[in-house]
N, C-alpha and C positions, 0 to 999 in steps of 0.2 A: 216357642217363645215369641212374643210380639215384637215386631220392629216398626218404628215410626218414621214417617216422612217429615222433613223439616223444610222451612223456607229457604230461599236462595241465600240470604244473608247469614244463615247459620254457618256456611263455609268460612266466611270471614271471622265469625265468632270463634270457631275452633282455633284458628291461628292466633287471634287476639288473646284468648285465654291461655294458650300454650306459651306465649311470650311471658306471661306473668306467673308461670309455673315455678314453684319452689320457694315462694316468699314465706310460706308457713314453716317449711323445714328444708332450708336450702342445703344443709349438711347431708341429709339423707338423699335428696333428689340429685344433687350434683356428685356426691360421693358414689352413689349407685351407678350413675352414668359413667363415671371414671372406671369403675370395675368392669362394666360391660364393654366399654370401648377397648380397655386393655386386653380383655379376654378375646375380643374379636380380632385383635392383631396377632395373636399367638400362631394361628396356622401359617401366616406369612413368614414366620421365622423358619418354617420348614420348606415351604414352597419357593420362597425367593432364592435361597441358596441353590435349590435344584434348578431353577430357571437360569440363574447366572452361570452355574457350572455347565449346564447343557449348551449355553450360548457362547461359552468361551471359545475363542478362535473364529467367531463369526458364523457358527453353525447353528441352525434353528433347532429347538428341542425336538427329539424324536417322538414317535407315537407313544412308546411306553412311558416316557417322562411326562408327556402331556396328560396321559391317562392317570398317572399317579398323582399329578398336581390337581387334576379335576376331582379325583376321589377324596383327597385330603381336604380340598376346599369345601366340597359338599358335606363331608363328615363334620368339619369344623362349623359350618353353618347350622347343621342340625343340632350339634351340641350347644350352640349359642341360643337356640330357641327357649330352653328353660330359663336362661338368664333374662331374656327379653320379657317373658311372662312374669318373672320375679320382679323385674324393674317396674312393670305396669302396676303390680301390687304395692310397691313402694310409693309410687305416685298416688295411687288411690288412697292409701293410708295417710299420706301427707295432706292431700286435698280434703280428706274427711276429718282432719284434726286428730288422727289416731297416732300412737307412737310408731315410729319407723326408723330403721337404721340402714345405712348404705349396704351393709353386708347381707341384708335380707334378700338381695337379688339372688343369692345362692340357695334360698329356702326351698325351691322346687327340687333341688338335688338332695337335700336332707329329708324331704318329705315323700320321696319315692314317686315323683311325678315325671321323671325324666322320659320314660318310654312313651307315655301319652303325649307329652309335648313335642318330642322328636317325631312322633307319628303325625302330629299336626303340621310340623315343618315339612315333612315328606309329602303330605297331601297338598300343601300349598305349592311345593315344587312341581307337582303334577299339574296343578291348575295353571301355573305359569307356562309350562311347556304346551299344554292343551290350547291355551289362548293364543300362543304364538303360532301353533300349527293351524288353528282355525283361521287366523288372520291371513296366513299365507295361502290357505286353500281358497278362501273367498276372493282374495285379491288376484290370485293366479300364480301358477308355478314360476313364472318368469322372475318374480321378485326374489325368490330363494336362489335361483341360478345366478342372478345379477349380484346378490350379496356374496355368494361363494366365490365368484370371479373377482370381486373387489378384495376379498380377504386373501386370495391366492396371488395377488399382485406382489412382485418383488420390490421392496423399497428402493433398491439401488438401480432399477432399470432407468435408462436414459434415452428418450424421455419416457415417463410412465404412460402405458397405453390403458386408458380408462375404458371400461366396458360401457356400451350404450345404455342409456336410461331405459328401464323396462316399461312396458305399458301398464296402465292402471296404477302408477306409483302414487298419484294423489289420493285415489280411493284407499290404497293400503295405509297411507299416512293417517288419513281420517279415521280409519278403522282401528289402527293401533292407538290413536289418541283416546277413542271411546273405551277400548279395552283397558287402557292404562288407568282411566278413571275408575272403571268397575273393579279392576284388580286392587287398586289402592284402597277403595272403600271396603272391598271384601276382606283384605288383609287386616285393616284396622278393626273392623267389627268382629271378625272371627277370632282374632288374637285376644280381644277384650272378652269375648264370650268364653274362650277356653281358659284364660287366666283368671278372670273375675266373675264370670257369669255361671260357672259350674256346668257348662254345656259339654256334650261329647264332641269329638272331632267332626263327625258328619253333621251334627246339628249346628255346630258353630259355623261351618262352611255354608250350610244352607241359609242361616241367618245373615251371613256376610253377603251372599249373592242377592238375597231379597232386599236387604237393607240398602245395598248399593244401588239397585234398580230404583228403589223408592226415592233415593236422594242423589240422583245423577246431577241435577242442577246445582245444589250446594257443593257437591264435589268439584264441579267445574269452577265455581266461584272460589273455592279453596285453592285449587291449582293455579288459578290466575293470581290470587293474592300472594301465594308463595313465590310465583315467578316475579311479580313486581317487587316484593320484599327482597328477593335474591339480587335483583338488578341494583337496587339501592345499596345493599350490603357490599356488592362487588365494587361499586363506584367508591364507596367510603373506604373499602379495604385498599383499593389502588392508591388513594390519597395517603392513607396511613403508611403503606409500604414505601411510597415515594418519600415521605418525610423521614422514615426510619433509614432508608438508603442514603439520604442526604446527610443525616447525622452520622452515619457510618463513615462516609467520606471525610467529614470534618473531624471526627474524633478517632475513629478506628473501626475495623471490621468486627472486633469483639463486641462493640456496642450493638451492631446490627443483630448479631446472634443472640445477645442477652435480651434484646427487646422482641425479636421476631419469634423465638421459640415459645415463650409464654403466651404470646398473642395467638399463635397457631393452635396451641393446646386449648386455650380459652375458647376460641371460635369453634373448634371441633366439639368440645363438650357442650357449649351453648346450642349448637346446631342439633346435636343428638337430643338434648333435653327438650327443645322446642318440637322436634319431630315426634317424639313419643308423647309429649304433652298434647299435641294435636290428635294423635291416635287415641289417646285416652278420652279426650273431650268429644271426639267424633263418636266413639263407642257409647259414651254415657248419654249423649243426646239421642242416639238412635234406639238404644235398648238397655242402657245402663241402669235405669230405675227398676228393671225387672230382675236384676242380678240377685243371686242367692245371698241372703244376708250374712251367712256364715263364711262366705268365700274370702273376704278380706281378713277376717280374724284368723282363719286357718292359714292364710298366706303369710302373715307377719309373725306367726308364732315361731319362736326361736328354739 
């Protein structure tokens, strides 16, 4: 399948169009996001009590507990992939003016696509690990040893003994930044190809890698745009939180809770919608026009 290269400003366009996502069918887009976010929190209902129980009395979780938590987290992430694919299909249907409902995010489960999509999630996990290992190998083994030493430090040590900075740390950071851009583009393109383009898992990953290499500059512009937007949002959020806290002191703590909880939920949903809106528009710009025509119709069939 053909992948296209775009100009640098396309990266800003992905974010701009993502911000306007949902104006045609806000109920489906934001309702679908609520379903996916809720499902993503379910594994923590199991792992969080395990962590708190293991740490009771100030004792760090044992190896068995940490392994169980890791397995549950990975399994939960893989089970979430079909919902993410379903959500992309909801976005596509809404953007194309086709009927879509929030519960269509569960369509991949009803249509027997779970194993294929979980296989894609597992393949992406391998890509993440491989990229991390490659970066460490190129930058030198000292980075890994330094990181493990930093993790093994005891928080209660007085004073904490920080390990010395490893050599080639600047090279490692630059390499990780480039790999981050490539992986970000690979994930967006390959997820779109698997969910909407009718591609196999290996073909989708190949399209993702090639498409990312062709669009490294717009990916950089996109990352910078997101960073700037996030700084502005954080500043605005600090001002809003300060105002809410002041009102809470004047009226009561209950007012802070009543205002803060809906604000947090709204920001979380908005961030999720914008993130996947950017993924969708990135995919469509790079190879979306070549998607199988029947893909969306199949996806939204109830």
